C-alpha positions, 0 to 999 in steps of 0.5 A: 154520262159517257165514261171511259168504259163506254168508250172502251166497249165501243172501240173494242179496246181496253180501258187502259188503251182509252186512258193512254189515248186521252192522255196523249201517250205516244205508244198506242197503235194507230188503229187503236188510237183511231178507234178510240177517237171515233168512239169519242166522236160517236158517243159525244164524250166530254172529259171531266177536267175536275176529275182529271185534276183530282186524279193527277194533281195537275190542272194542265194550266200555267199562269202568266203574270205580266204588267201589260198585255199590250206592251210589245215586249210582254206580248212577244213573250206571251206569244212564245208561251202560248205556242208552247202551251198549244204544243204541249196541250196546256192551257194558260191563264194571263193576269195583267197587274199594271205593276199593282202589288195587291194584284200581283199578290192575287196571282201568287194566291192562285198558285197557292190555291192550285189553280195553276200548276206553275207561274211565269212572271214576266215582270213584277213590282213585289220584292223577290223575297215575297215572291219566293215564299210561294215557291213551295206551291209550285214552279215560279219562273222569272223572265228577268234575271235573279239568281235565287229563282228559275230565270230566262232573261237577257243581260240588259247591261250587255245589250245596252252596251251594244247600242252605246258602242255602236254610237261610239264607233260612229264618233258620237260622244254626246249620247242620251238614253231612254229608260222605262221604270227607273227603279226596275232591275232592267232599267238600273242595269241599262243605266249602269251600262250607260254610266260605265260606257259613256264619259259624259252622262248628264242627268238631263240626257236620261229620259225616264218613264218611256214606254210608248210611241207617245212617250217617244214623241214627248221625249223628242219635244223635250230634246228640242227644248234643251239648250244642249242636246245629245247627238244620239239617243239609245231608247228603251224600245222600238216604240219609243224610238218610233215616237221620237222619229215621227215627232222629229220628222213632223217638225222638220228634223231629220233622223239620223242627220239631226239626231241618231236613234237606236231602238230596242226590241227588234220588233216588226216596227223596227222593220217598217221604219228600218230602225237600227235596233238591239234585237231581243228574241222575246218569243224564245224567252217565253218558250224557254220559261214555259219549258222550265215551268212544266218540268222538274228542272225549276227546282234547280233554279236554272239560269238561261241567258238569251243573247241579243243582236244589234241590227243595222238600219238607217237611223244611226250614222256618223256624228256630225263632228266626224264627217 
């Protein structure tokens, strides 16, 4: 089996130079780097990753724990992580947990058993205190805010206030909201923003467990059945907003004339439907989380807040009673 000494002889360089090329060291002369790369191809050298891990104590692998890989919010964060991993010559392992606590525990065990160098947690159901017990084994970075752990996040309270304030500036006073998991940290912050910002917040105008286009369609049907309806809805995601809009159009109702709608995400779907939406740079969240996970800064528990932006579209307009 070809080893680095064979490569050194073939390339007529030192073993140290071969090692530097294999480890992507920046300070190697171009001609020597090319000679080593030519030798690798000629001799068919394949690096023994197990030996590398034993010698360096690193797997060059980052774990990513997320509830659903097909949710646009989670997928966009994953894209940011993937791009950074490619740039830094890292691998990443993805675990879909469906918010099942036993599955999340399995992912944490992977960190404890050194299967990954660090762990990025996009969202979770386990108690934060249970997760922090595993920080002794390596970096853990949240994509949600928590002061006791490294975190890259958006302020969901402020972000939701932007959408609510936009409705209020258009004269809407009867505003409903859509939330995902009602007991999640993000949903609780959004609900608090709603109750702090809007005077009239009846419980029947808070639509929970809304994640998908189908959920949006179900909300639209429920809205139609209500004797007293909000004139505006701030949704949990662009997909939920799309489901509401498409279902209402199918039934002959108009957005924003009959119901004003603001999405949340700033996804490609928002562009297609020309949604008014609160845009979130999810890929930036993924990139920043990855950067912390592979550096020593995680020990200081950095808190990085990523700003959001309200994007104008055609799905929100003046309330009927102000025209």
